[in-house]
N, C-alpha and C positions, 0 to 999 in steps of 0.2 A: 496661431492670430492672436492680436494684437486689437486694441481696440480701435485704433489710425488705421488700421486695415479693415476692420470690421464697415468703418464710416467710409473707407473710398468703393469697400462693395455695397453699398447702400444706396451711394452718390453715383457709380457705375450702371445700375438698373432703373435709372428715372429716363433714360432716354428712351427703350424700350417700352416702357408703360405707360408712356405721355402718349407715343405713335400707337401702340393697341387701345389708348383711351380713345383716341382723332378716328381710328377705326372705326371702335365701335359707335359713335356719334352720327357715324357718313361722313366725316372726313380725312379722307383718304391722302395720308402724306405724298405718298409716292409722286402720284397725280398735280401735287400742292406744293413741292419741294420747290423746284426749279423757282430762279428770278423769272419776272415778269417780261416777255417778249414785246413783240410788232403785234400791234393788232390786225385779224384777230384771233384771238392767245386766250381760247374758251379751256377752262377745266372743271371738268366734268365726274365727279365721283359718283357711281355707283355705292348705294350702302346695302351688298350685301352680307359684311357681316356684321353690320346693326340686326337687321332679318332673319341670319341663323342666330346670334345672343338673345333679342324678342325671341323669335316663335318657341326655342328652347325654354326657355325659363315660363312663358306663360302656358305651356304646354304640363311644365315637368315639378314648375312651383313657383305655380297662383300661389299668391299668401289665402292663405286656410284650409290648400287645399295639400300641407305636411301638417299630421297632426300625431299623438303619441301615448301610446297607453304601457303601464307597468304592470307587474307582477310580483309580490314579494310578498314579506311578511307584515310590513308595514303600505302595502302597496295604496289603498285609499287617504292617506295622512299625505304621501312624496306626492301622489298625483294630485291634491286640492293645491297643494302649496307649489310646485310646480307649474301650473295652471295657474298661480298669481303671480310667479315668477316670471313665466313670459309673456304675459301680460302686460305686466309692468317696464318692458323690456321693449314692448310691442314687435315680438319673434314671427308673427309672418313679413310683417315685411322689413323685418331685417333678414331672417332667410331669401328672403327674395333678392334681395338684395348682392347679400352672399353669393346666392349661383348665377345670379347677372355677375358679378364683377370675376367667379372663378370663373366663365366660359370664357370673358373678354381677355384675360390676362394668363389662363392656365391652376392659377390658386387667386385664394382670397384667407386674409390673417381677419380673426380677430380675440379683441385683446378683452379680458376677462379682469375686472375689479371687483369691488364694493364700496356701498355706503351705509353709516348708520340710519336706522331705521328709529330715527328720535320722531317720529307719528306714532311709530306703533303701527303702523299700516299693516303688516299682517307680522306682530308679535315675535318679529323675529330681529337676533339680535345685527346683524347686521345684514344688508339687502343686494344680492346677487346683482351685478350690472355684467353685459357683453354691448358692442361695439364694433363694426367694419371698419378698420386703418388701413389706410393704400399699402399692399404687397411690398410697394415700393423704398417704403420706408421701416422695413424691417428683414433681419438677416436669422436664421434658425438655423441653426448648429443640433446633430444628427449626428448619435455613435453610430462607431462602424463593424456593430456588427450584422448580424441575416437580419438581424427584424430588426432596423434601428430607430431608436426611439429621440426624441426633442430632448436634447439637458438642457441647452438653452436659449432665449431668444432677446434680441436685440432692438430695440424698437425709437428710434431717430424724426421725431414730427418734423415735419418740414417745418421752416418757421423765415423770416426775413434778421430774426437779431442774430447779429455780430456773434454771442455765443448759443450756443445748443447746448438740447436736454436729450442725454440718454438715458433710457430702460432696460436695466439687465434685467430680467425675466428668467431668474433661479428657480432648480429644483429645493426638497427639503426647506420648504417653508420658510421660505429665504426671497424677500424681491427687495433688489436692489437699486436705488435712486442713484444716478448718475449728472453731472453736470461738467460742462467744458468749459474752460476756462479758456483769455485774450489768447494765452502765451502757449494756446494749440496743445494744451493737457489737458486729458481728462482729469477731473480729481471728484472722489467722491467727499458727496453731498446729504445725504440721510440712505440710513438704513431701514426698512417696514416690513415689518415679521408678518406675511403672512400662513392663512391656511391653504392651503394649492401646494399638491403631493408633487405634483410635474410644474414645467411653467405654464404662466398663465395667458399660451397663447395659443389658439386652435389654429389650425392650416386645411383650408378647403383645397381639395384637387379633383380634378374627373378622371384624371389618368395618369397613367405611370410616368408618363413624361409630362409633365405640367405646363402641358402648352394648351393654348387657347382655340376654343369650338375652328376657329376660322382662320385656321394656320396653316391648313395643308391647301388652301385656295385663296392664298394670298396670293399669289402669281397669278392668277388666273382672274380676278377680282382689277391687280392693276391692267393687267393686260386690256379688259371689257375697256376698263375707264379710257386707256390711250384712245381705244377703237373709236367712243361713245364722242372723246373731243375732239380727233381727227374730221371726223362726220359733221361736228357742227363749225366746226372754222372752216370746211370744204363752203358748208350752205353761209356761212357769212361773209367769204370768199364772193360768192355769188352774188350775193343779197346788193355788198359794197361794188359790182363790178359798176363803171364809170358809165357814163350815163352822159352824151355828145350832144351840145344843144348849142350849133354853132352863131345862131340868132340869137340868144341869150348871152351866148359869151361873152363879159369884158374884155378890153386890149390888153391887156395884162395876161389873161389869162390864155385868146388866143397867140399871143408870142410864145408862151408857156409849150404849147401843141407846139408850134414852128418850130421852135428851138430844138424838142424833145423831135422834132421829124416825123410826129405821130399824123399828120395830113398827108405828109408823102408817101408815107410807106401806106396810106388807105387807096391810096391812089395810083399807087404801084399793084395794090394786089384786086385793081378792077374794081375796089367802091365807088358807089355815088353815093357825092357830098348830098345829093339831094334829097337823098332815103334817107338823112337822118331823124331823128334822133333814131341811135342804137344801140341794145345794152351787149359787153362781151358778156360771149356764153359762155358757161364750164359745165360739162357732163362730170355728172355726180355717178357713181356706181351703187345707188339705191340698195339694189339687191343683192348685191356683192357683203352690201355692210352691213344688213342688216339678216345674214347669214349668216356671218361671225360671230355676230350680238347673238342669236338666239345658241347658237353653237355653245357659245362661253357659261353662256345660260343656263342650258343645260345642264353642263357639266358642273358648275359650279353647286346645283340639286342635286345632282345625284353622287358628286364623291361625299356634302356632309348630309345627305338623304335627311334634306328639312322638303319637303312639299313646295311645288308654287301652289300656293289655296288659287290662285289667279288663270290656272289652266282649266280647259274646260274638259277635259277626260280626268280631272281631280272633282271637279264640284257637279258631272253630270248623274255622280247618283251618291244620293246621300242617305241611303239605309246607313244605321247602326254597323253593320254585319260591313257594310262596305268600305263605311268609312277607317273601320279599326283594319282591311286590310290595307289600304291607302296607304296608313302610317304605322306599316308594320317596322321599315326599316328607319324612323325617327324614334319610334320606342325601343327600335336596338340600341342606338346612339346612347339616346338617355338610360336605359338599364343599367348599361355600365356604365356612364357618369353615377349617379345615383349608389349604386356601388362605392365609389369611391368618395363620392360629398356622405353619404352617411357616417361614413369613419369619424368625421369631424362632427357633427349632429352629438354622435356617444363622447367622442371629447367635451364636447359644451355642457354636458349632463354633467360629467367626471369632474368638472372645475366647479360648476353650479354646488352640486354634492360638496365639495370641501368646505365653501361657503355657510350651507346647510350644517356644517356640523356644528359651527360653532354654536346653535340655538339647539343641540342636542338634536337634532331631525337626523338620523343614523341613514341614506340611501343609498351604501352599500350590497346591503338586501338585496336592493329591488329591483329590479332589469326595464329597460325603457326599450321599448318597440318602437318602430317607426313606422307609420301605415301611411298611402301617397295616394293619392285623387286623382286622375290624371283631368288635365281640362280638354274634356270632348262637348262640341253639340249633343244634347242633351234629348235622347230620343224617347221622353218622359211614358210613350203611351207601352213601348216596347215596354220599357223597364216594368213597368205597371204590371203589366201580362208575365213576366218573367217572376217576379215576387208572386203572383196570386198560384202560381202551378209550382215554385217551392217552396210553398208554405205551408204543404203536408210532411215534408220529408224534412225542413228545415228549422229551426226555431226563431220566435218573434227578432232577436238579437239579432243575429245572425243574417236573416231579411232585409230587414232596416240596414241594416250597414254595406248594405249593395244600391242605396239609394247616394248619391253628393251632398255634401252639406248644406247646400242653400237649399235642397230638398229638406231634409230632416239634419238641424242643425246638432242635436244629442239626441243618441240613440238612446242614452236612459231617462231622460225626457218625454221624450218621444212610447216609450215604456210606460209610461206614468200615466202619459193620457187615455194611453187603450185603457188599462188595467181601470181607472176612473169615469171610465166611458166619454170621454171632455172633447171633443172638435181641436184638431191643431189649429185649426183657424175660424176662430170665431170670427161671423161680418155683425156687423153693427147694423142695427134694428133700423127699418125705417121709423121717421120724421112723422 
C-alpha cells in the first residue's frame, strides 16, 4: 500500500467517525439525515449512545480512579519521575478522554512525542508528552503474524490547507516527516531521529472487534427515535387542528371554505353550523406508543448492561451489597473493556520509557501495575466497619488501600501521619 492509498483509507474513515461522534453527542444522524418535510416534522433523537458512553466512562475511568504502582530495581526513582511525567501530561484527564473516545468509536489513538526540558523542570534531557488524536486521521499497519505487532503508523492531521502533512511513524528509532505537494505527490521534507523502539502511536481498543460500545443497539436507538418523533408529530397535528370561526372569518376565508366544499360536507354529515366553533379531533394511541417506547428502552439497557438509574427498582435498595449486585452486569462489561484498554496504558509506559532513556533512566527493569477504583456511591460507615474488622489480620497499608482516593489520597502520606500521630484533617481553631 503506497502513501496515496493510505491517504484514501484515512479519508474513507471520516464519515463513520463523524456519525459516531454525533451519536455520542445525542445528535443521532439516522433520524436527522432526511431533508425537511412539511410541518409538523419533528426529529427527536434520544441520547442512549451518549448515556452509555458517559455512564461507563464515569464508572470505570473517572479522572483519578486509575493509578499506577511500580516494582523493580529502581522502582522509587521510576515511580517519582513517572508521577511527574503523568502530571505534566494531565494523565487523569487524558486517560478519561481516551476511554470515552474508545467507547464512542471502538478505538482511540494517542500520539507520543517529546520536547526539550529547557527549564530543567524535572532534570530530564527530553520531556515525554502524549496527546489524544482522532483515530479518523490515523492508519496503523500491523504484521501478519499470529500475534500482530504494530509495524508503522501514519498520521495526517485534518487541515483546510491545500497541502497536507503526513507523519510516518516507523520503528527502529526513525520518525519520518513527509509533506504533500500540490502536484499530488508525497515528498520527503525532514527526518527526525527518535529514541522510540516501536511506532510512537498507541491504539486503545475495548474489544477484539474494535467496535463502539453502543454499536449493538444502534438499530434499536434509531427505531426509538422514529417512534418518539412520529408520536410528537401526531400531537402537533392534533394541536394544529383547524378551528372554524364562521362569524369571525373574513370573506376570503369563507370563500376558501366554500371552494373546498368544507361547509357542504359538514351539512351532509348532519353537522349543525350553530355548534361551531369545533376542533377536528384525532385519536392518538398513547398506551401503545408508551408500551413500545418502554420496550425499546428496556432492550437497550439490557443489551448494553447499563442500568437505568431512574428506575425505582434500581434505586429502591441503596446498601453497598445491593448496589454491587445491581451493577454486576456493568462490571462484567467494563472488566472486559479494561483488559483491552490496559494494553494501551502499558504501551504508553514503554514509549515514555524510551524517551526517559535519553536522560539515563532505565524503566525496562521496572514493571508498571495498573490499579483501578470504581466510581461507586460510598458507604463510608460500612467501609470503616470493614477496615476495623480487617485491621487485626491485614497490614495498615493494605487496609488503607481499601479507601478511595477522595478519602485517602496517598497511602504513604497517611501512614506517615499515623506514625507521627498527626490528624489527617486539622480543624481550624476558633477565634
